[in-house]
N, C-alpha and C positions, 0 to 999 in steps of 0.2 A: 450589524449582520455581516459576516464574512461570506465571500464567494468561494466555495470549495469545489475543486475539480477532482473527480474520481476517474481512474483508468481501469478498464476491464477488457477481457478477451473471452473467447468462447469457453475456456475452461477455468475461469475465475471461480473461486469457491463462493457459493450462495451464502453460506453461514458467515464468512468473514465480511463479504460485501454488505450483506443486510445489517449486520451488527453495526458496522461503521456508518452506513448510510442513515439508518434511523437514529443513531446517536447524534449525528450532525444535525438532523432535522429537529431532534429534541432540544438541541442547544439554540435553535432558531436561525441556523445558517441556511444559505441558499446553496443547493447542491446541483452540480451538472455532471452527467455521466458521459465520458468520452471513450471511444473505441476506434479501431482501425477504419470501420465504415459505420455510417449512421443507419443502422437496421436493428430490428429486434435480435438480441443476442442471448443464446442459451448458456447459462452458467452450469456448474456441476455441484453435486452434493458429494462430499467426501465422507465415506463411512469407514470407521475403524473396525477392524475385524481380525485381531491376532488370536493365537491359540490361548485357550483358557481365559478369555476376556482381556488379554493384553492388547495394547494399541500399538503394535509394532508393524502392522501392515494396513494398507488402506485401499479402498475400492472407490472408483469414481462412478457415479450414477447421474443420469440426466437431471439437471436442476430446473429452476424456473427460468422463464424468459424475461429479460429486462429490456425496456425501451431505451435505446441510446439517444442522448440528446444532440450529440455533435460528433463528427468525425475528427480524428486527430489533425488532419490537414486544414480544418476550419477553426481550430482552437487558436485563440490569441491569448497566450499565457499571462500577458500583462493585465488581462481582465480578472484574474483570479488571485486570491490571497494565500491559498494553501492547496496542497495536493495530497490525495490519499491513494495508495496503491495496494488494494486488497490482494491476499495471497491465493493459495491453491496453485495448480499448474499454469494458470494463465500468464503470469509474469514471465515464464520461460519464453513465451512468444513475444511479449511486449518488449523485452530487452533487445530483441532483434529488429524492432520497428524504429527506423531512423527518426521519424517525426515524433514518436512518443518520447524517445530519449532527448531530443531537442527541447521538448516541453519540460521534462523533468529537470534538465540542466538549467533552464530559466529560473526555476524555483530555488535550486541549490545555489546558483551563482548570485542570486539576488536576496539570499538569506531569508527566504520565505519558508514557512513550515512545510515539511515533507515527512510523510510517514508510510511505512510498509510493515507487513507481518508475513510470516511463513516464507513463501518464495518472493514476495513483493520486494524485499531488499535487493534482489538481483537486479531489478530495474534501477534502483538507486545506485548500486555499484557501477553499472555500465555508464550512468550519467556522471558519476564521480570520476571514473577513469577517463572519459572523453573530455572532462573539464580539467584534467591533470591534478586532481585532488586526492591525496593519500592520507593515511593516519587516522581516519574516522573510526569511531567505535560503533559497531553494528551487531545486531542479533538477527535471528531468523530461524527457519527450519534448519536442522543440523546438516542437511545435505548441501547447504550453500557455504559451509565453513571454508572449504577449499577455494571457492570463488572469492570470499572475503579476503583471505590471506593472499591470494594471487593478485588482488587489486591493491595490495600493500595497505590494507586497512586492518583494524584490530577486531578479532572475533570475540564476542562476549556471549557466553551461553549461561543465562540466569533465568531459568523458567520461573514464572510467577512475578517477574518484574519487566518493565520496559527499559530500554536503553535510550537515553537522551544524550545527544552530542550536538550542541548548538541548535541548529534548526531541524535536525534529524531525529525522528522517533522511530525505533524499530522494536520488534518483539518476536518471540519464539513462534508459537502457533497456538491453536486452541489447547487448553481452555483459557488462554491469557488475553482474550478479547477485552475484558474489562480493564485490566491494567494498561493495555496498549492504548485504548481510547481515552482512558483517564489521563494518561501522560500527554496525549496529543491535545486534549481539551485544555489541560493546564498550560501547555505551551501557547495555544491560541490566546488564552486569556492573558498570559504574561505579555504577549505582543499587542494587547489591546483589541484583539479580534473576538469580541463578545457577540453572542447571538441576540436575537430580539427577545428571547425568553429570560434574559439575565436581569 
């Protein structure tokens, strides 16, 4: 059973968090949720609502409240095998949190599995930048393309697939939750991090 660390913020997407959280539990892993402070944290629901049914605009609505297990300052990243950074607007705040970035750097620099989707890869980018690492292939929400290129990484926009580069797994956004988590689970298994249900 692997110990998986999740990072969330007030505006992390419920849909993304919950899909990944329950997928890890289904695998039989131990999941810990970390945030800036240890307190119940409200996530958001992202509702698509473009003209004529298009999904070109989004609205944030209050989502469910999640109990945070540990504050970033109390996280010892050596206790964990992998990290998940769910998307939504939340990672825009997380990438400015010094301790959160230090934690993510530990996973990157120690070749532990790291994953993010939507805006989540922005946290990965900041950790890569602070670690002096460039040239990584990353995906995510199209609005982060400029950030990926500015960090001297390689932007890959392939909806319907996940992008795997070494220990990093990234993906576009919904509806790609299944391929995102499928690729992450495959990486965990490749690294010998099987759950109790295997």
